[in-house]
Structures are given as structure tokens and as C-alpha cells.
N, C-alpha and C positions, 0 to 999 in steps of 0.2 A: 934477289932472294925473296921468296914468298914468306910473309909473316902470318902466323896463325894465333888465334885465341881459342882455346878449348873450353867448351861448356858442357857440363854433365848435370843431369837432373833426375832425381827419383821423386816419387809422389809422397811416400810415407816415411816416417821416422824409422820404422823397423827395416824398411828397404835400405835406408841410409846406414843403419847400424850394422846390418849384415854385410854390407859392402858388395854384395853379389851383383846388384844392378849397376853400380858404378864401375866395378871391374869389367863387366861385359862391354860397357860403353868405352872404357879406356882402351880395351883390346881392339874394338872396331875402329876407333879413331887412329890408333897407332898403325893398324894395318893399312888404312888409307894413306897416312903420311909416308909410310915406308914403301908402298907399292904403286901408288897412283899419281905421284908427282914427277914431273920431268926436270925439276930443278931443285936446288937446295932450298931448305925451309928452316924457319926458326919459330919455335913456340915461345911467344912473349908473355903469355899469362894463361892461367887455368882457373876456371870458376866452377864451383860445385854447389848445387842447391837441392834442398828438400822442400818441394812445393808442388802444387797441382799444376799440370800443364794447361788447365783451362783458365788459370788466372792470367790476366793481362799485365799486371804490375808485379813482376818478380825482381827482387833486389839484385841478385847475383846476375841474372840475365841482363838487366839494365847496365850494370857495371861492365859486363863483358862487351856489350854493344858499344858502350862509350869508349872502352879501351880499343876496340877495332877501329872506330872512327878517328880516334886521336893518333893511332900509330899506323893507319892505312893497312890494317891487317884483316884477314878473313876469319870469320867465326866458323868453327867446325863443331858439329854435333854428330852423334852416332846415328840417330834416326830422326825423321821429321817430327815425330810426336815428342821427342825430347825438347825440341825447340818450342812447339806449341800444338795444342789439340783444338785450336780455334782457327778456322780457315781465314777469317777476316784479319786476324793478327798476323798469320803467316803471309797473307797477301801483302800486308803493310811492310813486312820485312823484305819481300821480293821487290816491291816498288821503291824502297828506300835507296836512292842513288849513292848514298854514302856508306851502305852496308852490303858487303858481299859475304855469302855463307856457303858452306859445303856440307853435304850430308854423307858421312862415311859409308853407310850401307847402300848408298845410291851414287857411286862415284861418277857416273856419266849422265846423271839426271839433268833434264832441261826443265824450263818453267812449267810446261803442261804436265810433266810427270810429277813435279813437286806439288802442283795443285791437286792432282789426283790423290797423292799420298796424304796431303793435308785434309782432303775430304774424308778419306778413310780414317784418319786420326780423330777427326771431329766426330764421325759416326761411332767410333769405338768409345769415345768419351761419353756419348749419349747412352750406349749400351752399358757401360760401367755404372753410370748413374742409375739406370733402371734396375740393374741387378742389385745394387746397393739398397735402393729404396724397397725393392721386393723382399730382400733378406731382412731388412729392419721391420717391415710389416709382419713378416712371418714370425720373427722373434717376439714381437709385441703380442701377436695372437697367441703364441705358445705361453707367454707370460700370463696373459689374461686367463687362459685355460688352466694353468697351474694354480693361479690364485683362486679360481672357482673350485678346483679340486680340494684345496685346503679348506675353503669355507664350507662347501656343501658335502664333501666326502665323495669318494669315487662312485659309490652306488647311486647317489642322487644325480650325479652328473650323467651317468649312463642312462638313467631313466629319462632325463630331459632330452638327451640325444635321440633316444628311441621315439619319443613323442614328436620331435622335430622331423624325423624321417617319415613318419606317418602322414604328416601335413603336407 
């Protein structure tokens, strides 16, 4: 009988509170367990975490891995990026002889496929970071513009902008 430890992760508290991200992961994992195993299985533990996939030290993930090793169980996640958005960390998991894991959305994935998906997860992490930084810079710029409007008045600000355009 195969033993499994389920691991679910969302990045933000609001995702955790809504439950939608967790529910989708639970559905994917259950579909895998119900449809892709050729033998009986037992889920011995479930760990859920609200934390960034780019962090290396996640408490619940560490507990899940420890549980897998202790009980000779396989870790199961819904997607590669739920396990990690860091290729180096993912590679470490794949090289760990005492840890076996499955990805529910990639039931027949081999190591090269997992590396590819890991690279894409890391690339997406970088895109998310850039979008966040850009949005914060834009919000900061708008805030500065609003404070100038309050200080100078709208008419003065328009005059300054017209002069800047001529230069």
C-alpha cells in the first residue's frame, strides 16, 4: 500500500481565507489519487501553508517532508510551483534519495519534465516580483502627484507639466 502526505500552499493570507486556491489543489490531488494509482493508498497526513513559494524554509513543508521520510511516504502536491518556485530547491528535492514526491497535475512527469516546470515556476516568480515592484512604483508616483496637487493646486501642476513638455 502506498502512503502519501498531502501538501497545499497558497502565497497570501487572502488566498488562504477565501479557500479557493486550497480547494483547487485539494481537487487536483484527489483526482490524482483516485485515477492514477494502480494500488491501494493511504493518506497519512495533510499540511497546509500560507507562505511564498520562493522561501526555502517553510515550516509546514519541512514537517511534511519529515513525515514522508519517517513513514516512507510520498509527498504529493497539486503543481510544481506549490512545492517551490526556486529551481535549486526543487532540484534538491529531486536529488534527495529519502524523498519521493508526485505532482498531481503532471501524473506521468519524469525528471526532465519536472526541471522544465521548475524553470517555468521560477521564471513566473520573477515576473510576479517585477509586476509587484512596477505596481508599487506606479502607486508611489501617483501618491507623489496627488500630494503635489494638494500643495500646488491643479492649475499650477498643469502649468509645470506644460513647461516640462516644451523642454
